[in-house]
N, C-alpha and C positions, 0 to 999 in steps of 0.2 A: 504494500500500500504506500509506503514511504517512497519507494522508487517511482511509482506512478505519479505521485505528487511532484517529485523532483523533476521529472521529465515533462510535466505539463507546462503550458505557457506561463501560468502564474508562478510556478515553481522556478522556472528559469529566470523570470524577472526578479523574484525575491533573492535568488542566489547571486545574481549580478550585483545586488546592493550590499552583499556581505562585505566586500572590500572597503566600502565606505563607512560601515558601521562597526562590525565586530573586529575585523582585522586592524582597523585604524586605532582602536584602543590599545591593542598589544604593541603596535608600532610606536605610539606615543609613550607607552610605558618604557620601552627599550631606549628610545632616543632622549626623552625629556625627563625621565624619572630614575635614571641610573639602574635600570633593571636588566642590563645586558649581562652582568655578572652578579654573583652574590658573595658576600663575605662570610656567610654562615655555612655550617655543615650540619647535615641531618635533615630529614624530612620535616620534622616538627618545627625546627628553627626556621627553615626556609619558608615553610607554609605560613608561619606567623608573620614573617617579614613581608611576604607577598600580600597577605591580607591587610596589613597596616598600610602598605603602599597604595593599594587599590582603594582603601577607605579614604586616604588622603586625597587621591585623585577625584573621588566622588564628591568629597566635601568642597574641593576647589571648584569643580564644575557647578555644584549647587550654588556656591557663593557668587560665581560669575553670572549665572542665570538670574539670581535674585537681584544683583546690582543692576543688570540690564533692565529687568522688569521695573525696578524702582525708578530708574532714569526715564524710562518710557512713560511711566505714570506721572512723574513730575513734569516732564516736557509737555504732555498733552492734556493735563488737567488744570494746570495753573494759568490763570488769566494775567495778562500783562496790564500795566497801567494805561497803555496806549491803545488797547483794543476798543473798538467802537460798539 
């Protein structure tokens, strides 16, 4: 059933978007957040380090979204003194 969905037109369209969404996160982690190598040894240590990194990335993304939303709200809801 999964193979049928993957080969359907909507499955092909969805898979084409994968490089823009899922794989982009891993590329950003490698390039921007020093996740090319690890300083830790052992599965538990590395897994904890990775969770912390991704939590920080998600918090950063949330903060950027909220700041853009607040700026948008401020720009389009405030009236200027010169409006007619």
